[in-house]
VOBA-1610 file (N, C-alpha, C; in pm, whole numbers, padded with zeros to 5 digits, always signed):
BEGIN
Met+09279+07758+07260Met+09270+07663+07399Met+09371+07534+07418Tyr+09422+07526+07470Tyr+09531+07446+07496Tyr+09426+07316+07570Thr+09479+07211+07502Thr+09461+07091+07556Thr+09571+06975+07552Asn+09546+06881+07633Asn+09674+06803+07657Asn+09706+06759+07526Lys+09611+06724+07433Lys+09653+06649+07293Lys+09730+06760+07211Asn+09696+06887+07209Asn+09792+06997+07175Asn+09887+07077+07252Met+09918+07018+07321Met+10030+07090+07436Met+10141+07057+07343Lys+10169+06941+07337Lys+10273+06824+07306Lys+10350+06904+07122Lys+10232+06909+07073Lys+10255+06985+06927Lys+10284+07117+06915Met+10255+07201+06975Met+10236+07338+06975Met+10347+07407+07025Pro+10430+07493+06956Pro+10537+07612+07046Pro+10510+07626+07149Phe+10568+07658+07290Phe+10519+07765+07394Phe+10579+07851+07349Lys+10531+07955+07417Lys+10565+08097+07417Lys+10537+08171+07563Ile+10655+08236+07601Ile+10595+08300+07756Ile+10557+08443+07728Phe+10478+08493+07784Phe+10403+08608+07784Phe+10426+08670+07951Gly+10394+08801+07931Gly+10372+08872+08069Gly+10504+08902+08121Asn+10503+08955+08243Asn+10645+08958+08356Asn+10675+08806+08412Trp+10751+08778+08320Trp+10801+08633+08326Trp+10886+08619+08499Glu+10951+08778+08574Glu+10994+08827+08673Glu+10922+08747+08801Ala+10778+08783+08778Ala+10670+08805+08861Ala+10613+08650+08873Gln+10602+08602+08772Gln+10564+08464+08737Gln+10685+08352+08809Ser+10790+08356+08759Ser+10908+08295+08833Ser+10915+08314+08982Lys+10872+08362+09040Lys+10860+08412+09202Lys+10789+08363+09229Lys+10681+08372+09192Lys+10548+08303+09207Lys+10541+08125+09203Leu+10614+08093+09084Leu+10644+07973+09044Leu+10753+07912+09186Lys+10833+07971+09223Lys+10936+07929+09328Lys+10879+07936+09497Glu+10765+08019+09495Glu+10699+08040+09646Glu+10662+07865+09643Glu+10573+07874+09500Glu+10474+07745+09521Glu+10568+07571+09486Tyr+10691+07617+09439Tyr+10784+07502+09440Tyr+10921+07463+09501Val+10923+07496+09595Val+11029+07542+09646Val+11183+07473+09621Gln+11113+07303+09540Gln+11269+07281+09487Gln+11302+07334+09391Leu+11185+07439+09313Leu+11322+07488+09189Leu+11433+07601+09251Thr+11518+07618+09144Thr+11626+07709+09181Thr+11624+07855+09095Gln+11693+07938+09083Gln+11682+08068+09054Gln+11738+07971+08886Glu+11845+07876+08901Glu+11860+07852+08781Glu+11773+07756+08676Asp+11724+07670+08735Asp+11579+07621+08709Asp+11505+07731+08615Leu+11497+07842+08683Leu+11399+07929+08627Leu+11443+08046+08541Arg+11581+08011+08508Arg+11647+08141+08413Arg+11556+08078+08303Phe+11566+08241+08204Phe+11478+08217+08085Phe+11533+08335+08017Glu+11514+08281+07887Glu+11575+08357+07781Glu+11474+08334+07661Thr+11438+08485+07603Thr+11379+08455+07497Thr+11405+08354+07382Gly+11302+08295+07330Gly+11325+08194+07219Gly+11360+08099+07273Lys+11370+08070+07420Lys+11438+07921+07467Lys+11334+07906+07561Glu+11231+07847+07555Glu+11122+07831+07625Glu+11155+07659+07690Asn+11175+07610+07547Asn+11169+07460+07599Asn+11289+07455+07666Glu+11417+07500+07672Glu+11519+07479+07760Glu+11461+07492+07890Leu+11361+07603+07939Leu+11292+07617+08080Leu+11190+07474+08099Ile+11141+07459+08030Ile+11011+07358+08011Ile+11119+07226+08038Glu+11230+07196+07953Glu+11267+07063+08039Glu+11359+07061+08140Arg+11411+07196+08219Arg+11486+07163+08337Arg+11377+07170+08423Met+11255+07262+08426Met+11134+07215+08505Met+11082+07059+08519Ile+11107+07038+08377Ile+11036+06887+08383Ile+11145+06775+08488Lys+11277+06797+08430Lys+11338+06719+08530Lys+11364+06727+08669Arg+11365+06902+08720Arg+11354+06918+08839Arg+11231+06872+08940Leu+11094+06877+08871Leu+10983+06864+08940Leu+10894+06703+08913Asn+10983+06612+08799Asn+10936+06521+08770Asn+10808+06493+08802Lys+10757+06597+08653Lys+10648+06611+08580Lys+10664+06617+08455Lys+10531+06576+08350Lys+10528+06585+08227Lys+10497+06700+08178Arg+10565+06701+08018Arg+10520+06826+07939Arg+10446+06917+07996Asp+10292+06849+07980Asp+10207+06892+07963Asp+10128+06985+08103Glu+10201+06884+08182Glu+10177+06933+08323Glu+10292+07059+08372Val+10386+07097+08343Val+10488+07183+08322Val+10447+07272+08266Ile+10351+07277+08161Ile+10271+07409+08053Ile+10170+07456+08132Thr+10109+07349+08170Thr+09993+07424+08238Thr+10004+07480+08427Met+10078+07513+08437Met+10154+07549+08538Met+10225+07689+08495Leu+10277+07661+08399Leu+10351+07802+08340Leu+10182+07885+08312Leu+10121+07835+08249Leu+09956+07930+08197Leu+09886+07965+08323Ala+09902+07930+08473Ala+09828+07895+08596Ala+09842+08100+08548
//
C-alpha cells in the first residue's frame, strides 16, 4: 500500500493503458499539455517532474493522481 511516507522513497512505475490514463488526466487538468503527459518507459520520474511543475503540486499528490 502506498502512503505519503513511502511514496517519496519508492520508484514509481506506470502500468496499464497510458493513452487512456493520460486522456483522463488531460480532461481533469486542462492545464496539462500533450508534452507534459509524454511518457517513455523507464522515465516515469521525468513525467512526474513535468506534472509537479505544471500543476504546482507535491510529488506524492502527483503520484496519487496517477494511481487514481
